[in-house]
N, CA, C and O atoms as CSV, one atom per row, in Angstrom:
chain,resi,resn,atom,element,x,y,z
A,1,MET,N,N,9.619,-10.433,-11.327
A,1,MET,CA,C,9.959,-9.509,-11.653
A,1,MET,C,C,10.567,-8.914,-10.529
A,1,MET,O,O,10.433,-9.575,-9.499
A,2,ASP,N,N,11.069,-8.073,-10.443
A,2,ASP,CA,C,11.828,-7.629,-9.550
A,2,ASP,C,C,10.663,-6.174,-8.375
A,2,ASP,O,O,9.814,-5.421,-8.850
A,3,ASP,N,N,11.085,-6.260,-6.889
A,3,ASP,CA,C,10.126,-5.878,-6.979
A,3,ASP,C,C,10.631,-4.109,-6.621
A,3,ASP,O,O,9.844,-3.435,-5.957
A,4,SER,N,N,11.911,-3.490,-7.090
A,4,SER,CA,C,12.539,-2.926,-6.976
A,4,SER,C,C,11.437,-1.814,-8.300
A,4,SER,O,O,11.573,-0.600,-8.150
A,5,THR,N,N,10.561,-2.230,-9.341
A,5,THR,CA,C,10.411,-1.855,-10.074
A,5,THR,C,C,8.755,-1.126,-8.873
A,5,THR,O,O,8.669,-0.002,-9.367
A,6,PHE,N,N,8.363,-1.143,-8.490
A,6,PHE,CA,C,7.008,-0.745,-7.412
A,6,PHE,C,C,7.452,0.683,-7.755
A,6,PHE,O,O,8.578,0.677,-8.253
A,7,PRO,N,N,7.035,1.626,-7.665
A,7,PRO,CA,C,6.933,3.187,-7.621
A,7,PRO,C,C,6.452,3.790,-6.165
A,7,PRO,O,O,5.395,3.648,-5.551
A,8,HIS,N,N,7.500,4.425,-5.901
A,8,HIS,CA,C,7.723,4.689,-4.132
A,8,HIS,C,C,6.198,5.565,-3.869
A,8,HIS,O,O,5.703,5.648,-2.745
A,9,GLU,N,N,5.637,6.117,-4.965
A,9,GLU,CA,C,3.961,6.372,-3.887
A,9,GLU,C,C,2.907,4.951,-4.033
A,9,GLU,O,O,1.819,4.916,-3.457
A,10,LEU,N,N,3.236,4.221,-4.582
A,10,LEU,CA,C,2.402,2.623,-4.629
A,10,LEU,C,C,2.950,2.265,-3.306
A,10,LEU,O,O,2.012,1.992,-2.556
A,11,VAL,N,N,4.207,2.148,-2.663
A,11,VAL,CA,C,4.900,1.126,-1.811
A,11,VAL,C,C,4.499,2.437,-0.445
A,11,VAL,O,O,4.743,2.174,0.732
A,12,GLN,N,N,4.001,3.522,-0.782
A,12,GLN,CA,C,4.104,4.310,0.627
A,12,GLN,C,C,2.465,4.067,0.757
A,12,GLN,O,O,2.117,3.794,1.906
A,13,ALA,N,N,1.279,4.127,-0.342
A,13,ALA,CA,C,-0.101,3.690,-0.254
A,13,ALA,C,C,-0.289,2.690,0.541
A,13,ALA,O,O,-1.076,2.577,1.481
A,14,GLN,N,N,0.945,1.522,-0.143
A,14,GLN,CA,C,0.158,0.752,1.055
A,14,GLN,C,C,0.842,0.505,2.349
A,14,GLN,O,O,0.080,-0.289,2.901
A,15,ARG,N,N,1.526,0.655,2.903
A,15,ARG,CA,C,2.351,1.250,3.964
A,15,ARG,C,C,1.137,1.897,4.721
A,15,ARG,O,O,0.769,1.377,5.774
A,16,ASP,N,N,0.323,3.314,4.095
A,16,ASP,CA,C,-0.664,4.194,5.254
A,16,ASP,C,C,-1.618,2.818,5.118
A,16,ASP,O,O,-1.825,2.249,6.190
A,17,TRP,N,N,-2.177,2.264,4.012
A,17,TRP,CA,C,-3.302,1.075,4.729
A,17,TRP,C,C,-2.470,-0.269,4.956
A,17,TRP,O,O,-2.793,-1.275,4.325
A,18,ASN,N,N,-1.702,-0.286,5.600
A,18,ASN,CA,C,-1.222,-1.091,6.863
A,18,ASN,C,C,-1.505,-0.298,8.175
A,18,ASN,O,O,-1.715,-0.805,9.277
A,19,ALA,N,N,-1.476,1.022,7.876
A,19,ALA,CA,C,-1.115,1.430,9.312
A,19,ALA,C,C,-2.646,1.937,9.473
A,19,ALA,O,O,-3.074,1.579,10.570
A,20,ALA,N,N,-3.425,2.527,8.858
A,20,ALA,CA,C,-5.335,2.279,8.872
A,20,ALA,C,C,-5.631,0.765,9.409
A,20,ALA,O,O,-6.152,0.586,10.509
A,21,TYR,N,N,-5.349,-0.045,8.758
A,21,TYR,CA,C,-5.769,-1.147,8.982
A,21,TYR,C,C,-5.662,-1.672,10.646
A,21,TYR,O,O,-6.670,-2.112,11.199
A,22,ALA,N,N,-4.239,-1.568,11.430
A,22,ALA,CA,C,-3.604,-1.763,12.532
A,22,ALA,C,C,-4.251,-1.081,13.409
A,22,ALA,O,O,-4.294,-1.612,14.519
A,23,GLU,N,N,-4.957,0.266,13.262
A,23,GLU,CA,C,-5.090,1.093,13.755
A,23,GLU,C,C,-6.865,0.961,14.154
A,23,GLU,O,O,-7.463,1.137,15.216
A,24,LEU,N,N,-7.230,0.662,13.090
A,24,LEU,CA,C,-8.746,0.342,13.158
A,24,LEU,C,C,-9.045,-1.353,14.114
A,24,LEU,O,O,-9.995,-1.600,14.857
A,25,ALA,N,N,-8.011,-2.172,13.790
A,25,ALA,CA,C,-7.539,-3.386,15.137
A,25,ALA,C,C,-7.186,-2.942,16.224
A,25,ALA,O,O,-7.185,-3.946,16.936
A,26,ARG,N,N,-6.754,-1.743,17.096
A,26,ARG,CA,C,-6.739,-2.049,17.479
A,26,ARG,C,C,-7.819,-1.714,18.778
A,26,ARG,O,O,-8.347,-0.683,18.360
A,27,PRO,N,N,-8.413,-1.982,20.042
A,27,PRO,CA,C,-9.412,-1.756,20.769
A,27,PRO,C,C,-9.440,-0.422,21.387
A,27,PRO,O,O,-10.385,-0.336,22.171
A,28,ARG,N,N,-8.623,0.816,21.296
A,28,ARG,CA,C,-8.697,1.828,21.442
A,28,ARG,C,C,-8.739,2.893,20.359
A,28,ARG,O,O,-7.952,3.803,20.619
A,29,VAL,N,N,-9.492,3.086,19.091
A,29,VAL,CA,C,-8.699,4.044,18.212
A,29,VAL,C,C,-9.194,5.853,18.202
A,29,VAL,O,O,-10.095,6.605,18.573
A,30,ARG,N,N,-7.783,5.838,17.446
A,30,ARG,CA,C,-7.396,7.558,18.083
A,30,ARG,C,C,-8.954,7.957,17.723
A,30,ARG,O,O,-9.963,7.912,18.427
A,31,ARG,N,N,-8.733,8.425,16.155
A,31,ARG,CA,C,-10.169,8.477,15.315
A,31,ARG,C,C,-11.222,7.706,15.371
A,31,ARG,O,O,-11.433,6.685,16.025
A,32,SER,N,N,-12.097,8.497,14.355
A,32,SER,CA,C,-13.277,7.127,14.702
A,32,SER,C,C,-13.479,6.032,13.813
A,32,SER,O,O,-13.357,6.402,12.646
A,33,THR,N,N,-13.678,5.114,13.904
A,33,THR,CA,C,-13.761,3.981,12.991
A,33,THR,C,C,-14.567,4.597,11.665
A,33,THR,O,O,-14.413,3.825,10.718
A,34,THR,N,N,-15.099,5.355,11.434
A,34,THR,CA,C,-15.673,6.145,10.345
A,34,THR,C,C,-14.912,6.344,9.493
A,34,THR,O,O,-14.861,5.903,8.345
A,35,GLU,N,N,-14.275,7.037,10.040
A,35,GLU,CA,C,-12.726,7.629,9.343
A,35,GLU,C,C,-11.990,6.812,8.955
A,35,GLU,O,O,-11.838,6.704,7.738
A,36,VAL,N,N,-11.320,6.000,9.805
A,36,VAL,CA,C,-10.556,5.226,10.005
A,36,VAL,C,C,-11.361,3.906,8.233
A,36,VAL,O,O,-10.620,3.420,7.379
A,37,ARG,N,N,-12.209,3.807,8.253
A,37,ARG,CA,C,-12.736,3.100,7.619
A,37,ARG,C,C,-12.736,3.645,5.982
A,37,ARG,O,O,-12.255,2.902,5.127
A,38,ARG,N,N,-13.247,4.851,5.635
A,38,ARG,CA,C,-12.892,5.514,4.832
A,38,ARG,C,C,-11.319,5.856,4.293
A,38,ARG,O,O,-10.876,6.195,3.196
A,39,THR,N,N,-10.861,5.665,5.269
A,39,THR,CA,C,-9.080,5.751,4.780
A,39,THR,C,C,-9.218,5.019,4.130
A,39,THR,O,O,-9.186,5.172,2.909
A,40,LEU,N,N,-9.440,3.864,4.770
A,40,LEU,CA,C,-9.167,2.023,4.351
A,40,LEU,C,C,-9.593,1.812,2.361
A,40,LEU,O,O,-9.113,1.232,1.386
A,41,LEU,N,N,-10.995,2.879,2.750
A,41,LEU,CA,C,-11.035,2.401,1.282
A,41,LEU,C,C,-10.857,3.415,0.430
A,41,LEU,O,O,-10.861,2.986,-0.724
A,42,ARG,N,N,-10.654,4.939,0.508
A,42,ARG,CA,C,-9.681,5.381,-0.427
A,42,ARG,C,C,-8.525,4.589,-0.685
A,42,ARG,O,O,-8.533,3.982,-1.757
A,43,LEU,N,N,-7.134,4.405,0.352
A,43,LEU,CA,C,-6.433,3.694,-0.476
A,43,LEU,C,C,-6.262,2.547,-1.259
A,43,LEU,O,O,-5.403,2.286,-2.102
A,44,SER,N,N,-7.606,1.645,-0.678
A,44,SER,CA,C,-7.659,0.464,-1.214
A,44,SER,C,C,-7.897,0.631,-2.985
A,44,SER,O,O,-7.586,-0.144,-3.889
A,45,ALA,N,N,-8.489,1.803,-3.022
A,45,ALA,CA,C,-9.285,2.390,-4.843
A,45,ALA,C,C,-7.695,2.584,-5.149
A,45,ALA,O,O,-7.078,1.846,-5.917
A,46,TRP,N,N,-7.055,3.795,-4.368
A,46,TRP,CA,C,-5.656,3.651,-4.724
A,46,TRP,C,C,-5.038,3.132,-5.515
A,46,TRP,O,O,-5.004,3.145,-6.745
A,47,ILE,N,N,-4.230,2.372,-4.311
A,47,ILE,CA,C,-3.922,1.162,-4.887
A,47,ILE,C,C,-4.292,0.099,-6.103
A,47,ILE,O,O,-3.555,-0.293,-7.008
A,48,ARG,N,N,-5.556,-0.213,-5.854
A,48,ARG,CA,C,-6.137,-0.788,-6.615
A,48,ARG,C,C,-5.619,-0.343,-8.096
A,48,ARG,O,O,-4.884,-0.843,-8.948
A,49,TRP,N,N,-6.146,0.484,-8.003
A,49,TRP,CA,C,-6.615,1.469,-9.506
A,49,TRP,C,C,-5.287,2.226,-10.421
A,49,TRP,O,O,-5.454,2.749,-11.523
A,50,HIS,N,N,-4.000,2.150,-9.716
A,50,HIS,CA,C,-3.114,3.071,-9.668
A,50,HIS,C,C,-2.523,2.039,-11.033
A,50,HIS,O,O,-2.603,0.835,-11.274
A,51,PRO,N,N,-1.886,3.263,-11.761
A,51,PRO,CA,C,-1.512,3.304,-13.228
A,51,PRO,C,C,-0.501,2.197,-13.463
A,51,PRO,O,O,-0.513,1.465,-14.453
A,52,TYR,N,N,0.477,2.131,-12.353
A,52,TYR,CA,C,1.359,0.377,-12.008
A,52,TYR,C,C,0.562,-0.536,-12.937
A,52,TYR,O,O,1.001,-0.980,-13.997
A,53,TRP,N,N,-0.550,-0.753,-12.477
A,53,TRP,CA,C,-0.980,-2.257,-12.283
A,53,TRP,C,C,-0.837,-2.713,-14.029
A,53,TRP,O,O,-0.187,-3.713,-14.334
A,54,THR,N,N,-1.708,-1.622,-15.371
A,54,THR,CA,C,-1.786,-1.240,-16.333
A,54,THR,C,C,-0.482,-1.452,-17.166
A,54,THR,O,O,-0.328,-2.399,-17.937
A,55,THR,N,N,0.393,-0.523,-16.945
A,55,THR,CA,C,1.449,-0.334,-17.866
A,55,THR,C,C,2.638,-1.583,-17.485
A,55,THR,O,O,3.512,-1.900,-18.292
A,56,SER,N,N,2.503,-2.165,-16.224
A,56,SER,CA,C,3.781,-2.865,-15.755
A,56,SER,C,C,3.329,-4.316,-16.421
A,56,SER,O,O,4.202,-5.005,-16.948
A,57,GLY,N,N,1.540,-4.904,-16.377
A,57,GLY,CA,C,1.636,-6.454,-16.942
A,57,GLY,C,C,1.940,-7.350,-15.609
A,57,GLY,O,O,2.202,-8.552,-15.566
A,58,ALA,N,N,1.852,-6.602,-14.745
A,58,ALA,CA,C,1.907,-7.186,-12.833
A,58,ALA,C,C,0.408,-8.287,-12.944
A,58,ALA,O,O,-0.731,-8.129,-13.382
A,59,GLY,N,N,1.028,-9.231,-12.399
A,59,GLY,CA,C,-0.168,-9.898,-11.965
A,59,GLY,C,C,-0.699,-10.239,-10.873
A,59,GLY,O,O,-0.391,-9.365,-10.063
A,60,PRO,N,N,-1.226,-10.890,-10.461
A,60,PRO,CA,C,-1.942,-11.113,-8.651
A,60,PRO,C,C,-1.401,-11.227,-7.693
A,60,PRO,O,O,-1.898,-11.076,-6.577
A,61,ALA,N,N,0.506,-11.719,-8.120
A,61,ALA,CA,C,1.276,-12.265,-6.975
A,61,ALA,C,C,2.383,-10.995,-6.879
A,61,ALA,O,O,3.401,-10.964,-6.187
A,62,ALA,N,N,1.933,-10.093,-7.672
A,62,ALA,CA,C,2.727,-9.115,-7.685
A,62,ALA,C,C,2.326,-7.897,-6.529
A,62,ALA,O,O,3.074,-7.080,-5.992
A,63,ARG,N,N,0.564,-8.146,-6.334
A,63,ARG,CA,C,-0.154,-7.026,-5.637
A,63,ARG,C,C,0.509,-8.445,-4.055
A,63,ARG,O,O,-0.083,-8.112,-3.029
A,64,VAL,N,N,0.980,-9.078,-3.913
A,64,VAL,CA,C,1.498,-9.882,-2.514
A,64,VAL,C,C,2.861,-9.523,-2.537
A,64,VAL,O,O,3.250,-9.145,-1.432
A,65,ARG,N,N,3.675,-9.514,-3.378
A,65,ARG,CA,C,4.814,-8.763,-2.898
A,65,ARG,C,C,5.267,-7.336,-3.037
A,65,ARG,O,O,6.426,-6.928,-2.959
A,66,LEU,N,N,3.932,-6.486,-3.304
A,66,LEU,CA,C,4.218,-5.232,-2.648
A,66,LEU,C,C,3.730,-5.269,-1.365
A,66,LEU,O,O,4.479,-4.962,-0.437
A,67,ARG,N,N,2.260,-5.692,-1.108
A,67,ARG,CA,C,2.694,-6.010,0.694
A,67,ARG,C,C,3.636,-6.318,1.175
A,67,ARG,O,O,4.123,-5.680,2.108
A,68,GLU,N,N,4.228,-7.509,0.622
A,68,GLU,CA,C,5.536,-7.387,1.720
A,68,GLU,C,C,6.416,-6.665,1.225
A,68,GLU,O,O,7.233,-6.608,2.144
A,69,ALA,N,N,6.855,-6.014,0.322
A,69,ALA,CA,C,8.013,-4.693,0.435
A,69,ALA,C,C,7.296,-3.798,1.418
A,69,ALA,O,O,8.140,-3.116,1.999
A,70,ALA,N,N,6.060,-3.528,1.836
A,70,ALA,CA,C,5.578,-2.447,1.890
A,70,ALA,C,C,5.725,-2.675,3.687
A,70,ALA,O,O,5.840,-1.720,4.456
A,71,ARG,N,N,5.701,-3.755,4.017
A,71,ARG,CA,C,6.190,-4.317,5.274
A,71,ARG,C,C,7.546,-4.219,5.653
A,71,ARG,O,O,7.812,-3.496,6.613
A,72,THR,N,N,8.510,-4.864,5.027
A,72,THR,CA,C,10.391,-4.917,4.524
A,72,THR,C,C,10.718,-3.134,4.335
A,72,THR,O,O,11.287,-2.667,5.322
A,73,ARG,N,N,10.499,-2.370,3.483
A,73,ARG,CA,C,11.223,-1.871,3.399
A,73,ARG,C,C,11.217,-0.423,4.598
A,73,ARG,O,O,10.181,-0.258,5.242
A,74,THR,N,N,12.145,0.342,4.776
A,74,THR,CA,C,12.496,1.492,5.161
A,74,THR,C,C,12.720,2.600,4.796
A,74,THR,O,O,12.584,3.572,5.540
A,75,GLY,N,N,13.241,2.699,3.163
A,75,GLY,CA,C,13.587,3.782,3.054
A,75,GLY,C,C,13.185,4.225,1.049
A,75,GLY,O,O,12.963,3.340,0.223
A,76,ARG,N,N,13.192,5.284,0.815
A,76,ARG,CA,C,12.612,4.984,-0.992
A,76,ARG,C,C,14.206,5.152,-1.498
A,76,ARG,O,O,14.284,5.611,-2.638
A,77,GLN,N,N,15.061,4.958,-1.065
A,77,GLN,CA,C,15.868,4.275,-1.435
A,77,GLN,C,C,15.502,3.043,-2.757
A,77,GLN,O,O,15.470,3.001,-3.987
A,78,ASP,N,N,15.223,1.956,-1.339
A,78,ASP,CA,C,14.541,0.778,-2.008
A,78,ASP,C,C,13.766,0.631,-3.644
A,78,ASP,O,O,14.021,-0.232,-4.484
A,79,VAL,N,N,12.741,1.792,-3.760
A,79,VAL,CA,C,12.102,1.277,-4.667
A,79,VAL,C,C,12.588,2.653,-5.832
A,79,VAL,O,O,13.128,3.702,-5.481
A,80,ARG,N,N,12.300,2.356,-6.920
A,80,ARG,CA,C,12.170,3.262,-8.316
A,80,ARG,C,C,11.281,4.064,-8.607
A,80,ARG,O,O,10.240,3.586,-9.058
A,81,SER,N,N,11.378,5.372,-8.466
A,81,SER,CA,C,9.849,6.193,-9.351
A,81,SER,C,C,10.049,6.103,-9.747
A,81,SER,O,O,11.211,5.952,-10.122
A,82,ALA,N,N,8.398,6.066,-10.514
A,82,ALA,CA,C,7.627,5.571,-11.611
A,82,ALA,C,C,7.873,6.775,-13.193
A,82,ALA,O,O,7.294,6.529,-14.251
């Protein structure tokens, strides 16, 4: 599977999830920890139930590639819109 098939909004949601997780891991969180945890839960659900997973036939390995893509990609041109 080519990683460029991930929709932009899915990669962005994973980036946002990574940022929220990193914020929660810092000793001094700017926002309340409750707010950051709620953000993580909301993003986790959004990523998990994104229509891409049912329409692409992608398996568990694709979720790992999504996380890798979110860490390495810098521009929208790297992913194809759904």
